[in-house]
C-alpha positions as CSV (number, residue, x, y, z in Angstrom):
1,M,89.5,74.8,151.6
2,N,86.7,75.0,149.0
3,L,87.3,75.1,145.3
4,N,85.7,78.5,144.7
5,D,88.6,79.7,147.1
6,I,91.5,79.1,145.0
7,H,91.0,81.8,142.7
8,R,89.3,84.3,144.6
9,G,91.2,87.8,144.7
10,I,93.0,86.5,141.5
11,K,92.4,89.1,138.6
12,K,93.4,88.1,135.0
13,Y,94.4,92.0,134.1
14,K,95.5,94.0,137.1
15,Q,94.9,97.9,137.0
16,R,97.8,100.1,137.2
17,R,97.9,102.3,140.4
18,R,97.2,105.9,139.1
19,I,99.4,107.7,141.5
20,G,98.7,111.4,142.7
21,R,95.2,111.6,141.0
22,G,93.4,113.1,144.0
23,P,92.1,111.4,147.3
24,G,89.5,109.4,145.7
25,S,92.1,107.1,143.9
26,G,93.5,106.0,147.5
27,H,97.1,107.3,146.0
28,G,96.5,111.1,146.5
29,K,98.0,113.4,148.3
30,T,101.7,112.2,149.0
31,A,101.2,109.8,146.2
32,G,102.4,106.7,148.1
33,R,105.8,108.4,149.3
34,G,104.6,108.9,152.9
35,H,105.7,112.3,154.4
36,N,108.7,114.1,154.7
37,G,112.1,112.3,154.0
38,Q,114.7,111.9,151.5
39,K,112.8,109.3,149.5
40,S,109.6,111.8,149.4
41,R,111.7,114.5,147.3
42,A,112.0,114.6,143.6
43,G,114.8,113.7,142.1
44,Y,115.8,111.1,144.8
45,S,118.1,108.4,143.8
46,A,120.3,106.3,146.1
47,L,123.0,103.9,144.9
48,P,121.7,100.3,145.3
49,T,124.7,99.7,147.5
50,F,123.7,102.7,149.9
51,Q,123.5,101.4,153.5
52,G,122.5,104.8,155.4
53,G,126.2,105.8,155.6
54,A,127.8,102.6,157.2
55,M,130.3,100.7,155.2
56,P,128.4,99.1,152.3
57,L,128.9,95.1,152.2
58,V,130.3,95.7,148.8
59,R,133.1,97.5,150.5
60,R,133.4,95.4,153.4
61,V,134.0,92.0,151.7
62,P,137.8,91.4,150.5
63,K,138.4,90.9,147.1
64,R,140.6,88.3,145.9
65,G,142.5,87.5,142.9
66,F,141.9,88.5,139.2
67,N,138.4,88.0,137.1
68,N,138.7,88.0,133.6
69,K,135.4,88.9,132.2
70,F,136.9,88.2,128.4
71,A,138.1,84.5,129.2
72,L,136.2,82.0,127.5
73,T,134.8,79.3,129.4
74,V,135.9,75.6,128.3
75,A,134.1,72.6,128.7
76,T,136.1,69.6,129.1
77,V,135.1,65.5,128.2
78,N,137.6,62.7,128.9
79,V,138.3,59.8,126.3
80,A,137.3,57.4,128.7
81,D,133.8,59.3,128.9
82,L,133.8,58.9,125.0
83,E,134.6,55.2,125.4
84,A,131.5,54.6,127.5
85,A,128.9,56.9,125.8
86,F,129.4,56.1,122.2
87,E,129.2,53.2,119.8
88,A,132.1,52.1,117.3
89,G,132.1,54.4,114.1
90,E,129.6,57.1,115.6
91,E,130.5,60.9,115.2
92,V,130.9,62.9,118.3
93,T,129.7,66.6,117.9
94,A,128.8,69.2,120.6
95,E,125.2,68.3,120.0
96,T,125.5,64.4,120.3
97,L,127.3,65.3,123.8
98,R,124.8,67.3,124.8
99,S,122.3,64.6,124.3
100,K,124.4,62.3,126.1
101,S,124.5,64.6,128.9
102,L,128.6,64.9,128.6
103,A,128.6,68.5,128.0
104,K,125.5,70.3,129.1
105,Q,126.4,73.4,130.4
106,R,127.1,76.9,128.5
107,Y,130.6,76.9,127.3
108,D,132.3,79.0,124.6
109,I,135.2,75.9,123.9
110,L,135.1,72.0,124.1
111,K,138.1,70.4,124.9
112,V,138.8,66.7,125.0
113,L,141.4,65.6,127.4
114,G,143.1,62.3,127.2
115,D,142.0,60.4,130.6
116,G,141.2,57.0,130.4
117,E,141.5,54.5,127.5
118,L,139.8,54.3,123.8
119,T,139.3,51.3,121.9
120,K,136.3,52.3,119.7
121,K,136.9,54.1,116.1
122,L,135.1,57.5,116.5
123,K,135.3,60.7,114.5
124,V,135.4,63.5,117.3
125,C,134.8,67.0,116.4
126,A,136.0,69.5,119.0
127,H,137.6,73.1,119.4
128,R,140.6,71.8,121.0
129,F,142.4,68.1,122.0
130,S,145.0,67.5,124.4
131,K,148.0,65.7,122.8
132,S,147.5,62.5,124.5
133,A,143.8,62.6,123.7
134,A,144.8,63.2,119.8
135,E,146.8,60.3,119.9
136,K,144.6,58.2,121.6
137,I,141.8,58.9,118.8
138,E,144.2,58.3,116.0
139,K,145.4,55.2,117.9
140,A,142.1,53.7,117.9
141,G,141.5,54.5,114.2
142,G,139.4,57.7,114.5
143,E,139.5,61.0,113.5
144,A,140.3,64.1,115.7
145,V,138.7,67.1,113.7
146,V,139.4,70.5,115.2
147,V,136.3,72.9,114.8
148,A,136.8,76.8,114.5
149,G,135.5,78.2,118.2
150,K,134.8,81.4,119.4
151,I,137.8,83.7,119.2
152,S,138.8,85.5,122.4
153,V,139.3,89.3,122.6
154,E,143.1,89.3,123.3
155,V,143.6,87.2,120.1
156,K,141.6,89.6,118.2
157,K,143.6,92.7,119.7
158,K,146.8,90.9,118.6
159,A,145.8,90.2,115.4
160,A,144.6,93.9,114.8
161,R,148.1,95.3,116.2
162,Q,149.9,92.8,113.7
163,R,148.0,94.0,110.6
164,K,148.4,97.6,111.8
165,T,152.3,96.9,111.9
166,A,152.7,94.9,108.5
């Protein structure tokens, strides 16, 4: 391979195809649609799942359970993880957890769970705490601060119903 072969045929600004503009364009006559058939007709559209009349894969695969599209994604961190990652007197927030690779994924709510022991005094800010986690943080002399999180659709609907009745 030669150095001048690397970028051969690569153009920075590629011209768009001018379809149906005569034989000189190379895309004239049938305009890249081939000859007869459903796909050559004006107004053709097929569902993305259509498989030529065969039972589509989408319908063949069994569906199981219920998928709640409104459910909030909850990231969990154990008290033992906080013990290992943080020094005494530090503040534990969503940003500090992300920087220490404890809650890197995308989530709506951060919950602290009580697995493990805590000996350091920490100020922990999260959306939710399990009872045991809150007890262990308080017992170590720390503080469990509840941060306002994303409100689920169901909670909003319930509040609207209560306002309507009141």
